[in-house]
C-alpha positions as CSV (number, residue, x, y, z in Angstrom):
1,M,226.5,180.3,105.3
2,K,223.7,178.1,104.1
3,I,221.9,179.6,101.1
4,Q,218.1,179.6,101.2
5,P,216.1,179.1,98.1
6,F,214.8,182.2,96.4
7,H,211.2,182.6,95.3
8,L,210.5,184.3,92.0
9,A,207.2,184.8,90.2
10,I,207.2,185.8,86.6
11,P,204.5,186.7,84.0
12,V,203.9,184.4,81.0
13,S,201.5,184.9,78.1
14,D,201.1,181.2,77.3
15,L,200.9,179.1,80.4
16,E,201.0,175.7,78.7
17,K,203.8,176.6,76.3
18,C,205.9,177.9,79.2
19,R,205.0,175.0,81.4
20,K,206.3,172.6,78.7
21,F,209.5,174.8,78.3
22,Y,210.4,174.8,82.0
23,K,209.4,171.2,82.6
24,E,210.7,169.5,79.4
25,T,213.4,171.8,78.0
26,L,215.0,172.9,81.3
27,G,214.1,169.8,83.2
28,C,212.4,171.6,86.2
29,G,210.2,169.5,88.4
30,E,206.6,170.7,88.6
31,G,205.0,171.4,91.9
32,R,201.6,172.9,92.7
33,S,199.6,174.5,90.0
34,S,196.2,176.0,89.1
35,D,194.7,177.2,85.8
36,H,196.6,180.5,86.3
37,W,200.0,179.5,87.7
38,V,202.6,176.7,88.0
39,D,205.3,176.2,90.6
40,F,208.6,174.7,89.5
41,N,211.7,173.4,91.3
42,F,214.1,175.7,89.4
43,F,217.5,174.2,90.4
44,G,216.5,174.1,94.0
45,H,214.7,177.4,94.0
46,Q,210.9,178.2,93.7
47,L,210.0,179.6,90.3
48,V,206.3,180.4,89.7
49,I,205.0,181.2,86.2
50,H,201.8,183.3,86.4
51,Y,199.5,183.7,83.4
52,K,199.2,187.4,82.3
53,E,197.2,188.6,79.3
54,P,199.5,189.3,76.4
55,Q,200.7,192.9,76.3
56,E,202.3,195.1,73.7
57,P,206.0,193.9,73.7
58,E,208.3,196.3,75.5
59,A,211.3,197.6,73.6
60,S,214.2,195.3,74.2
61,T,216.7,196.6,76.7
62,S,220.3,195.6,77.2
63,N,223.5,196.6,78.9
64,P,227.0,196.0,77.4
65,V,229.0,193.5,79.5
66,D,232.3,192.0,78.2
67,G,231.4,193.1,74.6
68,K,228.0,191.5,74.6
69,D,224.5,193.0,74.9
70,V,223.1,191.5,78.1
71,P,219.3,191.5,78.2
72,I,217.7,193.5,81.1
73,P,215.9,192.3,83.1
74,H,217.0,188.6,83.4
75,F,217.3,186.0,86.1
76,G,219.0,182.6,86.4
77,V,221.2,180.3,88.4
78,V,224.9,179.8,89.1
79,L,225.6,176.2,88.4
80,E,228.7,174.1,89.1
81,W,231.3,174.3,86.3
82,E,230.7,170.7,84.9
83,V,226.9,171.0,85.3
84,F,226.9,174.2,83.3
85,H,228.8,172.6,80.4
86,E,226.5,169.5,80.4
87,F,223.4,171.8,80.6
88,S,224.6,174.0,77.7
89,K,225.2,170.8,75.6
90,L,221.7,169.7,76.4
91,L,220.2,173.1,75.5
92,K,222.1,173.1,72.2
93,S,220.7,169.6,71.4
94,K,217.2,171.1,72.0
95,N,218.0,173.9,69.5
96,I,217.6,176.7,72.0
97,D,217.8,180.1,70.4
98,F,220.5,181.7,72.5
99,V,220.6,185.5,73.0
100,I,224.3,185.0,74.0
101,E,225.8,181.6,73.1
102,P,227.7,179.8,75.9
103,Y,231.1,181.3,76.3
104,I,233.8,182.3,78.9
105,R,233.3,185.8,80.2
106,F,236.1,187.9,81.8
107,E,238.6,185.3,80.7
108,G,241.8,185.5,82.8
109,K,240.3,188.2,85.0
110,P,238.7,188.2,88.5
111,G,235.3,186.7,88.2
112,E,236.0,184.6,85.2
113,Q,232.8,182.6,84.4
114,A,231.0,180.6,81.8
115,T,227.7,182.2,80.9
116,M,224.8,181.9,78.4
117,F,221.5,183.8,77.9
118,F,218.3,182.7,76.2
119,K,214.5,183.5,76.6
120,D,211.5,181.5,77.5
121,P,208.5,181.4,75.2
122,S,207.1,184.5,76.8
123,G,210.3,186.5,76.3
124,N,211.6,186.3,79.9
125,A,215.4,186.4,79.7
126,L,217.4,183.7,81.6
127,E,221.1,183.6,82.4
128,F,222.9,180.5,83.5
129,K,226.5,180.8,84.6
130,A,229.3,179.0,86.4
131,F,232.6,179.9,88.0
132,K,235.6,177.6,87.7
133,N,236.4,178.9,91.2
134,I,233.2,179.7,93.1
135,D,235.2,181.9,95.5
136,Q,235.3,184.3,92.6
137,L,231.5,184.8,92.6
138,F,231.8,188.3,94.1
139,A,235.3,189.1,93.0
140,T,236.1,192.7,92.2
């Protein structure tokens, strides 16, 4: 089955700061834009950041997964195993403030995966993960 790219639009309170983050920190190619939004090639998917007036910050929400507090909501991409590890090294070199540092989750169990969480400058939580065996993506 060929996977189609997803489209996701998220709010940001500082368009230029987030533009720089997605473009320079994460390495996403920039597409169309206006003074209120910017399209990015987010690892083959279409991510659009839309300016939204700053609001009172919502209380942080999380769910426990494998002994860690996973931020809710979050979004991200499943990378190839080697790409994940290279990307995590790159992010560490850029001094990303991780919510959950890169580590192996569910080690030795079905669905074993490498994962990491961090936030963009507007507080949107991102997760990047990788499976040593991609056939374990939906393992139970």
